C-alpha positions in Angstrom: -34.1 -29.0 9.2 -31.9 -30.8 11.8 -28.3 -32.0 11.3 -27.6 -35.7 11.0 -26.6 -37.1 14.2 -26.7 -41.1 13.5 -25.2 -41.3 17.0 -27.9 -40.0 18.2 -26.0 -37.6 20.3 -27.0 -34.8 22.2 -26.3 -31.3 21.6 -24.9 -31.0 25.4 -23.1 -34.0 24.4 -21.3 -32.5 22.3 -20.7 -29.5 23.4 -19.0 -31.7 26.4 -16.9 -33.3 24.7 -15.5 -30.4 22.5 -14.3 -29.0 25.9 -13.3 -32.3 26.5 -10.8 -31.7 23.5 -10.3 -28.7 24.4 -8.6 -29.5 28.1 -6.7 -32.4 26.8 -5.2 -29.6 24.1 -4.2 -27.4 26.3 -3.1 -30.1 28.8 -0.7 -30.2 25.9 0.4 -27.0 25.7 -1.4 -25.8 22.9 -3.3 -22.5 22.7 -6.7 -22.8 22.4 -7.2 -18.8 22.6 -9.6 -18.7 25.5 -13.0 -19.3 23.0 -15.8 -21.8 24.0 -18.4 -23.0 21.8 -20.8 -20.2 23.0 -18.1 -17.7 22.0 -15.3 -15.4 23.9 -14.6 -16.9 27.7 -16.0 -15.8 31.0 -13.2 -17.2 32.4 -9.8 -16.7 32.9 -8.3 -16.1 29.7 -5.4 -17.8 27.9 -2.2 -15.6 28.7 -0.5 -13.7 26.0 2.1 -15.6 24.5 5.8 -13.7 22.8 5.1 -11.3 21.0 7.1 -10.3 18.3 7.1 -7.6 15.4 5.4 -9.0 12.0 3.4 -5.6 10.4 3.4 -2.9 11.6 1.7 -0.1 10.9 2.6 3.8 10.5 0.1 5.7 12.7 0.9 10.0 12.1 0.3 11.5 14.9 0.8 14.2 17.7 2.1 17.6 15.1 -0.1 19.8 15.4 -1.4 20.5 12.2 -2.9 16.6 11.9 -6.6 16.3 11.1 -7.1 12.9 12.3 -7.4 12.5 15.9 -7.0 8.9 17.0 -8.6 7.1 19.2 -10.7 4.2 18.9 -12.7 4.9 16.2 -10.3 5.6 14.4 -7.9 2.6 15.6 -10.9 0.2 14.9 -9.8 -0.9 11.1 -6.3 -1.1 12.2 -7.1 -3.3 14.8 -9.9 -5.8 13.1 -10.7 -6.9 9.8 -14.6 -7.5 9.2 -14.8 -9.5 5.4 -17.9 -9.1 3.9 -19.4 -12.0 5.6 -18.5 -10.1 9.2 -16.4 -12.7 10.0 -13.3 -10.7 12.6 -9.5 -11.2 12.1 -6.9 -9.6 14.5 -5.3 -7.5 11.2 -1.8 -5.8 12.5 0.0 -6.6 15.8 2.2 -3.9 15.9 1.9 0.3 15.8 4.3 2.8 15.3 3.2 5.9 16.4 5.5 8.6 14.7 6.0 12.1 14.1 8.5 14.1 12.4 7.5 17.9 13.3 5.1 19.6 15.5 3.3 21.7 12.9 3.5 24.8 15.0 3.7 27.5 11.7 6.6 28.8 9.8 10.4 28.2 9.3 11.3 30.1 12.7 8.4 28.6 14.7 7.8 24.9 13.7 9.8 22.2 16.0 11.4 19.3 14.2 12.4 15.9 15.2 14.4 15.5 13.0 17.2 17.1 10.7 16.2 18.2 7.2 12.8 19.4 7.8 11.0 22.8 7.5 11.9 24.5 10.9 13.9 24.0 13.6 15.1 21.5 16.3 12.8 20.6 18.8 14.3 21.1 22.3 13.1 19.1 25.5 9.9 20.9 26.2 8.4 19.8 22.7 9.9 15.9 22.7 7.8 16.2 26.6 4.8 17.7 24.8 5.0 14.3 22.0 5.1 12.1 25.1 2.4 13.6 26.4 0.8 13.6 23.5 1.4 10.0 23.8 -0.1 9.5 26.6 -3.2 11.4 27.0 -6.5 9.8 28.0 -8.3 8.2 25.0 -6.2 8.9 22.4 -2.7 7.2 20.7 -1.6 4.5 23.3 -4.8 4.6 25.2 -7.1 4.4 22.7 -5.0 1.7 21.2 -5.5 -0.2 24.1 -9.0 0.1 24.6 -9.5 -0.7 21.0 -8.1 -4.1 21.3 -9.7 -4.3 24.8 -13.4 -4.0 23.2 -12.3 -6.6 20.3 -11.6 -9.3 23.3 -15.0 -9.0 24.1 -16.1 -10.7 20.5 -13.2 -12.7 19.5 -10.8 -13.6 22.0 -7.5 -12.7 22.5 -4.7 -12.5 20.0 -2.0 -14.6 20.3 0.3 -12.0 22.1 -0.3 -8.6 22.9 -0.3 -5.8 20.2 2.9 -4.1 20.1 3.9 -0.3 20.5 7.1 1.8 18.6 7.3 5.0 19.8 9.2 7.8 17.9 12.7 8.8 18.9 13.4 12.3 17.9 17.5 12.9 16.9 18.8 15.6 19.0 20.4 17.9 16.4 23.2 19.5 17.2 23.5 23.8 16.8 25.4 26.3 16.7 28.2 27.4 14.1 29.4 25.1 11.6 25.7 23.4 11.9 22.8 22.9 9.6 21.4 25.2 12.2 24.0 28.3 12.8 21.7 30.6 13.8 21.2 28.2 17.2 23.3 28.6 20.5 24.5 25.1 20.6 23.0 24.5 24.3 19.5 25.4 23.2 17.6 22.1 24.0 17.1 21.9 27.3 18.7 20.9 30.6 19.5 17.8 32.1 19.6 16.8 36.2 20.9 20.8 36.6 23.1 20.5 33.3 22.5 22.8 29.7 23.4 20.2 27.6 25.4 20.8 24.6 24.5 19.2 21.4 27.6 19.4 20.0 29.1 17.0 22.2 27.9 13.4 21.3 28.1 12.2 25.0 25.4 15.2 25.7 23.0 13.6 22.9 23.2 10.8 23.8 21.7 12.1 27.7 18.8 13.3 26.1 18.2 10.6 24.2 18.2 8.1 27.4 15.7 11.1 29.2 13.5 10.3 26.4 13.7 7.1 26.2 13.2 7.1 30.4 10.0 9.3 30.9 8.3 7.2 28.3 9.0 4.0 30.3 7.9 6.0 32.9 4.5 7.6 31.6 4.0 4.3 29.5 4.1 2.0 32.6 1.9 4.8 35.1 -0.8 4.1 32.4 -1.8 0.6 33.1 -1.9 -0.8 29.8 -3.7 -4.3 29.5 -3.4 -5.5 26.0 -0.7 -3.4 24.2 2.9 -3.8 25.2 6.0 -1.4 25.0 8.1 -3.2 22.2 10.7 -0.4 21.5 11.7 3.2 19.7 12.0 4.0 16.3 14.8 6.2 15.4 12.7 9.4 13.0 16.5 10.2 11.5 15.5 8.3 7.5 19.6 8.9 7.2 23.1 8.1 9.2 24.6 11.0 7.8 23.8 12.9 11.3 23.1 10.3 14.2 27.1 9.6 14.0 29.0 8.6 16.9 25.7 8.6 19.5 23.1 5.9 17.7 25.4 3.1 18.6 25.0 3.8 22.6 21.4 4.4 22.2 21.1 1.1 20.5 22.7 -0.2 23.8 20.3 1.6 25.8 17.6 0.9 24.5 19.2 -3.1 24.7 20.0 -2.8 28.2 16.4 -2.0 29.2 14.9 -4.4 26.8 13.9 -2.7 23.7 14.3 -3.0 20.5 15.6 -0.1 18.4 13.5 0.2 14.6 14.3 2.2 12.1 13.5 2.8 7.9 15.6 4.2 5.9 14.6 5.9 2.4 16.0 4.6 -0.8 19.8 5.7 -1.8 20.1 3.6 -5.1 23.2 1.1 -5.2 24.9 4.9 -4.3 24.1 7.1 -2.6 24.6 11.3 -3.1 27.9 11.9 -1.7 29.0 7.8 -4.1 29.5 5.9 -1.0 27.0 2.8 0.0 24.1 3.3 1.7 23.7 3.4 5.5 21.2 0.7 5.3 23.6 -1.3 4.0 25.1 -1.2 7.2 22.0 -1.7 9.5 22.8 -3.8 11.9 26.1 -2.3 12.5 24.8 0.8 13.9 22.9 -1.1 16.5 18.9 -2.0 14.6 17.2 -4.8 15.7 14.8 -3.9 12.1 15.0 -1.5 10.1 12.4 -1.9 6.8 13.5 -0.5 2.9 11.3 2.5 1.6 11.2 1.7 -2.4 9.8 5.1 -2.3 7.8 3.4 -6.0 4.8 5.1 -5.0 4.5 8.5 -4.8 5.8 9.3 -7.7 4.9 7.9 -11.4 7.7 8.4 -13.5 9.7 5.8 -11.3 8.9 3.1 -13.2 8.4 0.1 -11.4 12.0 -1.6 -11.9 12.0 0.6 -8.2 10.6 -2.6 -6.8 13.0 -5.3 -7.8 15.8 -3.5 -7.7 14.2 -2.5 -3.4 13.8 -6.3 -3.3 17.1 -7.2 -4.7 18.9 -4.9 -1.7 16.2 -6.7 1.2 17.1 -9.7 -0.1 21.2 -9.2 -0.3 21.0 -7.2 3.6 18.2 -8.7 4.7 16.4 -5.9 5.4 12.3 -5.3 5.7 10.1 -4.3 3.1 7.8 -0.9 3.7 4.6 -1.4 1.8 3.5 2.3 0.6 0.3 4.4 -0.3 -2.0 7.3 0.6 -5.4 8.5 -0.4 -4.3 9.2 -3.9 -5.1 4.9 -4.3 -8.3 5.6 -3.5 -10.5 6.1 -6.9 -13.7 7.5 -4.1 -11.6 10.1 -3.8 -10.3 10.9 -7.0 -7.2 8.6 -6.8 -5.4 7.2 -10.0 -2.8 5.3 -8.1 -4.6 2.0 -7.2 -2.5 -0.7 -9.3 1.1 0.9 -7.6 -0.2 -0.6 -4.4 -1.1 -3.6 -6.2 2.7 -3.7 -7.1 3.9 -3.8 -4.1 2.0 -6.8 -2.6 2.9 -8.3 -5.7 6.7 -7.9 -5.2 7.2 -8.6 -2.1 4.8 -12.2 -2.7 7.3 -12.8 -5.3 10.2 -12.0 -3.4 11.9 -15.2 -1.7 11.4 -13.4 1.6 7.7 -13.2 1.6 7.5 -15.5 5.1 11.1 -14.5 6.0 10.8 -10.6 6.6 8.5 -8.2 8.5 6.6 -5.9 7.1 5.8 -2.0 7.9 3.0 0.6 6.0 3.3 3.7 5.3 -0.1 4.6 5.0 -0.6 8.3 4.5 -1.9 10.0 7.6 -5.1 8.5 7.1 -5.7 6.4 3.8 -6.3 3.1 5.4 -9.5 4.2 7.3 -10.5 6.4 3.9 -10.4 3.0 2.4 -12.3 1.1 5.0 -15.0 3.2 4.5 -14.9 4.3 0.6 -17.8 4.2 -1.4 -16.7 2.4 -4.5 -16.7 -1.7 -4.6 -13.0 -1.3 -6.6 -12.3 0.7 -2.7 -14.2 -1.9 -1.1 -12.1 -5.0 -3.2 -8.3 -2.8 -2.4 -9.0 -3.0 1.3 -10.2 -6.6 1.3 -7.4 -7.6 -0.7 -5.0 -5.8 1.0 -6.4 -6.9 4.7 -6.1 -10.7 3.0 -2.5 -9.5 2.5 -1.4 -8.7 5.9 -3.9 -11.6 7.5 -1.6 -13.8 5.1 1.6 -12.2 5.4 1.3 -12.5 9.6 -0.2 -16.2 9.0 3.0 -17.2 7.3 6.4 -15.0 9.1 4.8 -16.4 12.3 4.9 -20.3 11.1 8.3 -19.3 9.5 9.3 -17.9 12.8 8.3 -21.3 14.8 10.8 -23.4 12.6 13.7 -21.5 14.0 13.0 -21.2 17.8 
């Protein structure tokens, strides 16, 4: 049965009229998303708009202990959400490629990228190994770029390129008086013909600059079309070992037009030393954005009031918020903590800063993919509800940003 057409307008005429409207809209400077009545355009797509970070997915990879291969199949559910009616929506707009250890073995053989993890501090060779992983063909950054590109062929371009944030290792001090007294103080390696001594703050900063420059060089060499390097993430979740260098790192990143991100863990109103937590003064360190970990999901002895307390801190100190879950939220896998994931979404929706603050998402090593493929209908509902939450937050956040631009 054909739809009513009292004016007698033909299908071709309807398409011409619609194209005329799209042209007028484009002339007014409004985005058309590069879509025609027949679907994604084969013409030159509309240029990407100004990017931001709204919903940041944490992607763990690089260590040898990791089980997930971050190829196109793994990135797929993170990039585009397909609802039950086969409608497709862009999902996470930003991706933090994160690693804190190379997972090589025991206490004396594993290399770590921040103080306090199991193992010994990573050297220059291990920092380079992490970068080599990030820029390996068909995985990590390359796989993300290809995943986005293939989806563009189906649903048109997103408003802006997907953002990539890379882990920046902490240059860990070794030698007498440090947490690693068995190491030589110049254990890390050589830059410009000189061994760096991490008991000297200037040398620690030199190592960070070397890594940043190398990462930018490798990213540029990749020739990626649909992702861009937004900045770097300070992998140490506290500031106890970063004094004397963190401001210099921030200054260097900003001089290159790059962002500096951080995700500290919950320390309450006072830290273990009785001092104000470092996230109270996150802006003083030079970070562009910090997201607070409520650390509620993992331990069932932690009451829901933790989320209420975290929201108060977020409001007071202008922090972002981290949603946290892993496979224990998936009932198909025997998980029993589904309700705790919903507690995060509810707390943030009611926070008063829902549209004003960005979100980061800790999802274990692969829980988001596992949730997208789970067999039970209750898990499919969780996946749908979480994706709807992400999409709604992103739209609200972007709308709020437009008001202030």
